[in-house]
C-alpha positions as CSV (number, residue, x, y, z in Angstrom):
1,X,-19.0,23.0,-27.3
2,X,-21.7,21.0,-25.5
3,X,-19.8,17.8,-26.2
4,X,-16.7,19.1,-24.5
5,X,-18.7,20.3,-21.5
6,X,-20.3,16.9,-21.2
7,X,-16.8,15.2,-21.4
8,X,-15.5,17.5,-18.7
9,X,-18.5,16.7,-16.5
10,X,-18.0,13.0,-17.0
11,X,-14.3,13.2,-16.1
12,X,-15.1,15.2,-12.9
13,X,-17.8,12.7,-11.9
14,X,-15.5,9.7,-12.4
15,X,-12.8,11.5,-10.4
16,X,-15.2,12.2,-7.6
17,X,-16.6,8.6,-7.6
18,X,-13.1,7.1,-7.8
19,X,-12.5,7.7,-4.1
20,X,-10.9,10.2,-1.7
21,X,-7.5,8.6,-1.1
22,X,-4.8,11.1,-1.8
23,X,-1.9,8.6,-2.0
24,X,-0.9,7.0,-5.2
25,X,-1.5,3.3,-4.8
26,X,0.8,0.8,-6.4
27,X,-1.7,-2.1,-6.3
28,X,0.9,-4.5,-7.5
29,X,2.8,-4.3,-4.2
30,X,0.9,-6.2,-1.5
31,X,2.1,-7.3,1.9
32,X,0.0,-9.4,4.3
33,X,0.5,-8.6,8.0
34,X,-1.7,-9.8,10.9
35,X,-4.3,-11.2,8.4
36,X,-4.6,-7.8,6.7
37,X,-3.5,-6.9,3.2
38,X,-1.5,-3.7,2.9
39,X,-1.1,-2.0,-0.5
40,X,2.1,-0.1,-1.4
41,X,2.2,3.6,-2.5
42,X,4.8,6.0,-3.8
43,X,4.5,7.8,-0.4
44,X,7.7,7.7,1.7
45,X,8.5,8.9,5.2
46,X,10.5,8.4,8.3
47,X,10.3,5.1,10.0
48,X,10.3,6.3,13.5
49,X,12.1,4.6,16.4
50,X,13.3,1.0,16.4
51,X,10.4,0.1,18.7
52,X,8.0,0.5,15.8
53,X,9.4,-2.5,13.9
54,X,7.0,-5.4,14.0
55,X,8.7,-7.9,11.8
56,X,10.2,-8.6,8.5
57,X,9.1,-10.1,5.2
58,X,9.5,-13.8,5.5
59,X,8.3,-15.1,2.1
60,X,7.2,-14.0,-1.3
61,X,4.7,-15.0,-3.9
62,X,4.6,-14.2,-7.6
63,X,4.2,-10.5,-8.6
64,X,0.5,-10.8,-9.8
65,X,-0.6,-13.0,-6.9
66,X,-2.1,-12.0,-3.5
67,X,-0.2,-13.1,-0.5
68,X,-2.1,-15.6,1.7
69,X,0.4,-15.9,4.6
70,X,1.3,-13.3,7.2
71,X,4.7,-11.8,6.5
72,X,4.4,-12.6,2.8
73,X,4.7,-10.1,-0.1
74,X,4.3,-10.2,-3.8
75,X,7.3,-8.0,-4.5
76,X,10.2,-9.9,-2.9
77,X,12.3,-8.0,-0.3
78,X,12.5,-11.1,1.9
79,X,14.3,-10.0,5.2
80,X,13.2,-6.3,4.9
81,X,11.5,-4.8,7.9
82,X,8.0,-3.4,8.4
83,X,6.4,-1.4,11.2
84,X,3.2,-2.2,13.1
85,X,-0.2,-0.7,12.4
86,X,-1.0,1.7,15.2
87,X,-4.7,1.5,14.3
88,X,-4.5,4.1,11.6
89,X,-4.6,1.7,8.7
90,X,-1.0,1.9,7.4
91,X,2.4,0.5,8.0
92,X,5.9,1.5,6.8
93,X,7.9,-1.0,4.8
94,X,11.7,-0.6,4.1
95,X,12.1,-1.4,0.4
96,X,15.4,-2.2,-1.4
97,X,15.9,1.5,-2.1
98,X,16.5,1.9,1.6
99,X,13.5,4.2,2.0
100,X,10.4,3.5,4.2
101,X,7.3,3.4,2.0
102,X,3.7,3.7,3.2
103,X,1.4,0.7,2.7
104,X,-2.3,1.2,3.4
105,X,-4.7,-1.5,4.6
106,X,-7.3,-2.8,2.3
107,X,-10.7,-1.2,2.5
108,X,-12.8,-3.7,4.4
109,X,-16.2,-2.0,3.9
């Protein structure tokens, strides 16, 4: 019984130390915009008005690579639009499924 309690405690500790972000990050999806890396999530939402669009994906690198140029992704979607970051650390990206997905800025701490 003590072994199971120890295991439960370890799982809870690792969960707590793992971070407080609630979105599910798909770390393989990365887009570089204005010298910041944004990481894709499963979270979708409304894009907003057309004035929110900052640009579109202009180039792509291999899936397991990190983009080094602004407007570049590692998941393709060249020509797809993305919104600007209002200072809240995320942008919306229109993926090939036609939905706007949340991408969160890398943690710069």
